[in-house]
C-alpha positions as a printed NumPy array, in Angstrom:
array([[ -78.173,  -66.823,  -69.277],
       [ -79.18 ,  -70.054,  -70.948],
       [ -75.934,  -71.466,  -72.318],
       [ -76.113,  -74.676,  -74.343],
       [ -73.327,  -77.   ,  -75.423],
       [ -73.755,  -75.735,  -79.006],
       [ -72.89 ,  -72.231,  -77.786],
       [ -69.636,  -73.488,  -76.294],
       [ -68.826,  -75.371,  -79.487],
       [ -69.551,  -72.234,  -81.51 ],
       [ -67.18 ,  -70.029,  -79.499],
       [ -64.447,  -72.639,  -79.679],
       [ -64.889,  -73.202,  -83.434],
       [ -64.834,  -69.468,  -84.305],
       [ -61.724,  -68.948,  -82.165],
       [ -59.89 ,  -71.873,  -83.745],
       [ -61.019,  -71.069,  -87.315],
       [ -60.363,  -67.328,  -87.021],
       [ -63.673,  -66.35 ,  -88.608],
       [ -67.382,  -67.111,  -88.854],
       [ -67.311,  -68.477,  -92.41 ],
       [ -64.678,  -71.147,  -91.735],
       [ -66.279,  -72.029,  -88.375],
       [ -69.655,  -72.481,  -90.078],
       [ -68.068,  -74.972,  -92.492],
       [ -66.526,  -76.894,  -89.579],
       [ -69.851,  -77.002,  -87.719],
       [ -71.756,  -77.887,  -90.908],
       [ -74.225,  -74.989,  -90.581],
       [ -74.757,  -71.822,  -92.648],
       [ -72.781,  -68.679,  -91.914],
       [ -76.053,  -66.813,  -91.371],
       [ -77.287,  -69.346,  -88.81 ],
       [ -73.987,  -69.172,  -86.954],
       [ -74.046,  -65.358,  -86.904],
       [ -77.59 ,  -65.376,  -85.513],
       [ -76.517,  -67.85 ,  -82.845],
       [ -73.633,  -65.601,  -81.759],
       [ -75.926,  -62.524,  -81.74 ],
       [ -78.514,  -64.35 ,  -79.591],
       [ -75.789,  -65.434,  -77.148],
       [ -74.426,  -61.864,  -76.911],
       [ -77.946,  -60.558,  -76.27 ],
       [ -78.278,  -63.042,  -73.382],
       [ -74.864,  -62.118,  -71.958],
       [ -75.367,  -58.398,  -72.431],
       [ -71.789,  -58.029,  -73.711],
       [ -69.947,  -58.503,  -76.977],
       [ -68.037,  -61.764,  -77.287],
       [ -65.91 ,  -60.732,  -80.288],
       [ -63.94 ,  -57.662,  -81.371],
       [ -65.839,  -57.133,  -84.619],
       [ -63.318,  -55.063,  -86.64 ],
       [ -60.345,  -57.34 ,  -86.032],
       [ -58.9  ,  -59.683,  -88.645],
       [ -58.741,  -62.521,  -87.912],
       [ -61.793,  -62.291,  -85.66 ],
       [ -60.688,  -62.035,  -82.043],
       [ -62.461,  -62.787,  -78.79 ],
       [ -63.301,  -60.012,  -76.361],
       [ -62.468,  -60.4  ,  -72.672],
       [ -65.941,  -61.878,  -72.12 ],
       [ -65.472,  -64.158,  -75.121],
       [ -62.16 ,  -65.422,  -73.755],
       [ -63.876,  -66.253,  -70.458],
       [ -66.493,  -68.266,  -72.321],
       [ -63.757,  -69.979,  -74.356],
       [ -61.996,  -71.116,  -71.17 ],
       [ -65.289,  -72.612,  -69.997],
       [ -65.74 ,  -74.346,  -73.361],
       [ -62.215,  -75.807,  -73.261],
       [ -62.882,  -77.181,  -69.793],
       [ -66.458,  -78.421,  -70.199],
       [ -66.562,  -79.845,  -73.74 ],
       [ -63.835,  -82.502,  -73.197],
       [ -65.667,  -83.669,  -70.073],
       [ -68.946,  -83.897,  -71.99 ],
       [ -67.275,  -85.768,  -74.853],
       [ -65.659,  -88.198,  -72.407],
       [ -69.031,  -88.752,  -70.739],
       [ -70.687,  -89.395,  -74.101],
       [ -67.958,  -91.888,  -75.001],
       [ -68.39 ,  -93.617,  -71.651],
       [ -72.158,  -93.913,  -72.103],
       [ -71.636,  -95.165,  -75.65 ],
       [ -69.269,  -97.82 ,  -74.295],
       [ -71.798,  -98.832,  -71.66 ],
       [ -74.544,  -99.168,  -74.273],
       [ -72.352, -101.262,  -76.536],
       [ -71.018, -103.384,  -73.669],
       [ -67.409, -102.336,  -74.295],
       [ -67.003, -100.62 ,  -70.929],
       [ -68.424, -101.008,  -67.454],
       [ -67.552, -102.163,  -63.967],
       [ -66.437, -105.631,  -62.907],
       [ -65.869, -105.784,  -59.164],
       [ -65.291, -109.355,  -58.08 ],
       [ -65.742, -110.903,  -54.64 ],
       [ -64.015, -114.229,  -53.974],
       [ -65.378, -116.622,  -51.368],
       [ -62.748, -119.226,  -52.257],
       [ -59.409, -118.199,  -50.706],
       [ -57.348, -120.429,  -52.99 ],
       [ -59.055, -118.96 ,  -56.055],
       [ -56.855, -115.884,  -56.087],
       [ -54.141, -117.958,  -57.762],
       [ -56.602, -119.277,  -60.339],
       [ -58.293, -115.943,  -61.046],
       [ -55.267, -113.735,  -61.709],
       [ -54.32 , -115.405,  -65.034],
       [ -57.969, -115.048,  -66.101],
       [ -57.991, -111.325,  -65.319],
       [ -54.653, -110.832,  -67.063],
       [ -56.218, -112.108,  -70.296],
       [ -59.459, -110.222,  -69.627],
       [ -57.874, -106.783,  -69.244],
       [ -56.177, -107.061,  -72.648],
       [ -59.53 , -107.571,  -74.377],
       [ -61.535, -105.163,  -72.218],
       [ -59.265, -102.241,  -71.264],
       [ -62.238,  -99.952,  -70.593],
       [ -63.812, -102.214,  -67.97 ],
       [ -62.985, -101.195,  -64.405],
       [ -61.786, -104.385,  -62.687],
       [ -61.335, -104.731,  -58.94 ],
       [ -61.123, -107.672,  -56.529],
       [ -62.557, -107.771,  -53.03 ],
       [ -61.914, -110.731,  -50.721],
       [ -65.469, -111.979,  -50.257],
       [ -64.412, -113.817,  -47.12 ],
       [ -64.442, -110.503,  -45.254],
       [ -68.131, -109.735,  -45.897],
       [ -71.366, -111.338,  -47.114],
       [ -70.612, -111.46 ,  -50.813],
       [ -73.975, -112.599,  -52.211],
       [ -75.996, -109.898,  -50.406],
       [ -73.392, -107.42 ,  -51.694],
       [ -74.043, -108.728,  -55.206],
       [ -77.777, -108.06 ,  -54.823],
       [ -77.034, -104.553,  -53.546],
       [ -74.804, -103.928,  -56.601],
       [ -71.766, -103.384,  -54.379],
       [ -69.962, -106.083,  -56.386],
       [ -70.696, -107.548,  -59.83 ],
       [ -69.4  , -111.13 ,  -59.652],
       [ -69.029, -113.56 ,  -56.764],
       [ -66.769, -116.614,  -57.087],
       [ -68.297, -119.225,  -54.802],
       [ -68.586, -122.97 ,  -54.272],
       [ -71.914, -122.629,  -52.461],
       [ -74.762, -121.73 ,  -54.854],
       [ -78.034, -120.488,  -53.403],
       [ -81.54 , -119.937,  -54.737],
       [ -81.612, -116.149,  -54.979],
       [ -84.053, -114.161,  -57.072],
       [ -82.195, -112.039,  -59.592],
       [ -78.927, -114.009,  -59.291],
       [ -77.645, -116.607,  -61.761],
       [ -74.89 , -119.103,  -60.954],
       [ -72.635, -120.141,  -63.838],
       [ -70.717, -123.389,  -63.337],
       [ -66.987, -122.902,  -63.886],
       [ -65.434, -126.249,  -63.014],
       [ -65.399, -129.218,  -60.646],
       [ -62.526, -129.861,  -58.285],
       [ -61.496, -132.392,  -55.657],
       [ -60.413, -131.314,  -52.164],
       [ -57.437, -133.562,  -51.363],
       [ -55.459, -134.429,  -48.244],
       [ -51.864, -133.14 ,  -48.312],
       [ -49.14 , -134.437,  -45.992],
       [ -45.399, -134.913,  -45.849],
       [ -44.171, -138.078,  -47.501],
       [ -42.857, -139.092,  -44.059],
       [ -46.228, -138.667,  -42.327],
       [ -47.826, -141.901,  -41.053],
       [ -51.018, -141.17 ,  -42.989],
       [ -49.084, -140.953,  -46.26 ],
       [ -49.257, -144.739,  -46.624],
       [ -53.062, -144.826,  -46.615],
       [ -54.883, -145.016,  -49.992],
       [ -57.502, -142.492,  -48.809],
       [ -58.217, -140.389,  -45.711],
       [ -61.368, -140.465,  -43.572],
       [ -62.625, -137.95 ,  -41.035],
       [ -61.344, -140.023,  -38.105],
       [ -57.801, -139.757,  -39.425],
       [ -57.755, -136.065,  -38.507],
       [ -58.067, -136.706,  -34.782],
       [ -54.775, -135.848,  -33.141],
       [ -53.482, -133.977,  -36.207],
       [ -52.446, -130.353,  -36.642],
       [ -54.591, -129.042,  -39.487],
       [ -53.125, -126.145,  -41.487],
       [ -55.788, -123.961,  -43.125],
       [ -56.356, -120.561,  -44.659],
       [ -57.415, -117.914,  -42.097],
       [ -61.143, -118.081,  -42.826],
       [ -64.291, -119.267,  -41.076],
       [ -64.689, -123.036,  -40.763],
       [ -67.958, -122.957,  -42.659],
       [ -66.059, -121.703,  -45.728],
       [ -63.478, -124.496,  -45.664],
       [ -64.262, -127.729,  -47.526],
       [ -62.543, -129.889,  -44.928],
       [ -64.973, -128.741,  -42.246],
       [ -68.173, -128.222,  -44.256],
       [ -67.864, -131.461,  -46.235],
       [ -66.119, -133.851,  -43.829],
       [ -65.177, -132.967,  -40.257],
       [ -68.267, -131.067,  -39.097],
       [ -70.768, -133.704,  -40.338],
       [ -68.617, -136.419,  -38.725],
       [ -68.234, -134.378,  -35.5  ],
       [ -64.463, -134.774,  -35.627],
       [ -62.107, -132.136,  -34.229],
       [ -58.38 , -132.012,  -35.106],
       [ -55.886, -131.667,  -32.243],
       [ -55.017, -128.114,  -33.305],
       [ -55.423, -125.666,  -36.155],
       [ -52.655, -123.557,  -37.626],
       [ -53.424, -120.853,  -40.161],
       [ -51.404, -119.472,  -43.071],
       [ -52.405, -116.851,  -45.628],
       [ -50.446, -118.177,  -48.603],
       [ -50.736, -121.561,  -50.316],
       [ -46.956, -121.758,  -50.693],
       [ -46.55 , -121.329,  -46.918],
       [ -49.117, -124.064,  -46.222],
       [ -47.222, -126.441,  -48.51 ],
       [ -43.905, -125.446,  -46.906],
       [ -45.256, -126.321,  -43.458],
       [ -46.73 , -129.59 ,  -44.731],
       [ -43.478, -130.583,  -46.453],
       [ -41.677, -129.86 ,  -43.156],
       [ -44.107, -132.248,  -41.399],
       [ -45.54 , -129.449,  -39.235],
       [ -49.084, -130.531,  -39.952],
       [ -51.484, -131.686,  -42.663],
       [ -53.76 , -129.73 ,  -44.989],
       [ -56.693, -130.066,  -47.352],
       [ -56.486, -128.091,  -50.595],
       [ -58.171, -128.161,  -54.002],
       [ -56.388, -130.614,  -56.261],
       [ -55.708, -127.962,  -58.907],
       [ -54.031, -125.704,  -56.348],
       [ -51.529, -128.391,  -55.379],
       [ -50.746, -129.102,  -59.041],
       [ -50.435, -125.425,  -59.94 ],
       [ -48.224, -124.208,  -57.092],
       [ -45.714, -127.084,  -57.378],
       [ -43.757, -125.818,  -54.412],
       [ -42.017, -129.059,  -53.479],
       [ -41.988, -132.803,  -54.068],
       [ -41.74 , -133.537,  -50.317],
       [ -45.475, -134.018,  -49.847],
       [ -48.12 , -136.415,  -51.104],
       [ -51.835, -136.087,  -51.809],
       [ -54.569, -138.578,  -51.002],
       [ -58.318, -138.597,  -51.732],
       [ -60.715, -137.655,  -48.956],
       [ -62.907, -140.73 ,  -48.283],
       [ -62.901, -143.826,  -50.428],
       [ -65.251, -142.274,  -52.986],
       [ -63.473, -138.92 ,  -52.965],
       [ -65.074, -135.487,  -52.561],
       [ -66.189, -133.417,  -55.528],
       [ -66.941, -129.716,  -55.295],
       [ -68.037, -127.157,  -57.884],
       [ -66.986, -123.579,  -58.4  ],
       [ -69.433, -120.999,  -59.727],
       [ -69.526, -117.398,  -60.889],
       [ -72.618, -115.682,  -59.477],
       [ -73.829, -112.625,  -61.389],
       [ -76.97 , -110.523,  -61.461],
       [ -79.328, -112.153,  -63.963],
       [ -80.058, -108.927,  -65.828],
       [ -76.326, -108.398,  -66.432],
       [ -75.225, -111.915,  -67.363],
       [ -75.515, -111.244,  -71.113],
       [ -73.206, -108.235,  -71.124],
       [ -70.418, -109.005,  -73.611],
       [ -67.598, -108.556,  -71.119],
       [ -69.431, -110.645,  -68.509],
       [ -69.863, -113.508,  -70.974],
       [ -66.208, -113.231,  -71.929],
       [ -65.072, -113.38 ,  -68.299],
       [ -67.028, -116.607,  -67.78 ],
       [ -65.6  , -118.013,  -71.021],
       [ -62.024, -117.193,  -70.007],
       [ -62.62 , -118.654,  -66.552],
       [ -63.795, -121.908,  -68.112],
       [ -60.772, -122.078,  -70.386],
       [ -58.391, -121.508,  -67.477],
       [ -60.233, -124.179,  -65.491],
       [ -59.769, -126.712,  -68.301],
       [ -56.084, -125.81 ,  -68.446],
       [ -55.699, -126.44 ,  -64.724],
       [ -57.516, -129.75 ,  -64.917],
       [ -55.309, -130.894,  -67.796],
       [ -52.084, -129.862,  -66.058]])
């Protein structure tokens, strides 16, 4: 048998309408054309699909079997058509995000909360990009956006600047270094440095200051949460380096102070990396817009 979607729609329409004439009106075709279509389908099946002398017109056992198939298949086809229509119009899609900046979870969640209200049909997921090579995953289409502070020249990838930030030194107000106007690399010798549990190369304090200066702190203590890092710092259990906006946003305690790193201060940038051929999708543009607005809010706080 060669069953087409129109055959399934025909069986369903005749069953629901109770006759060929009303079903033909619903399907916007002539009664004669619909009757020929049913006859051709019955010839293919080799069985009658309707009990002809019944009023209203009733399905035979074979017709009921075909109806069950229509009721199962047609909604799936309609859902698939709607999904493809959404993809073509940019109203639906996939947005899997990898984050190379550990502290960015706290910045990104308010952005995604606004995003999901405007784009409910976009499948959003977050993967901690610190656990794998995020940019190669972007090229392989395993993720769709990478939040990173380290842009690279990659064919097919565009980096969109989100905002600038300053990594700052954080210490208890009672710490000896709290009296200094700024902190240099040498000041970290002999200190316990509290960091996120990620590779050194992904931490600003190492990549931008300590590693180039060949300075090693006395010890390193790791904590997953920003609030825990600030708790330990406020308790004078060590010092930390965090993005300035993180310290302002969390506002855990007033028992710590911040100081610039180096006399000139350090400036870093945060980017959203996306595949170039997808950067103009409406929901992708809106995500970058919302991210910029949230960044400006943080900087003004």
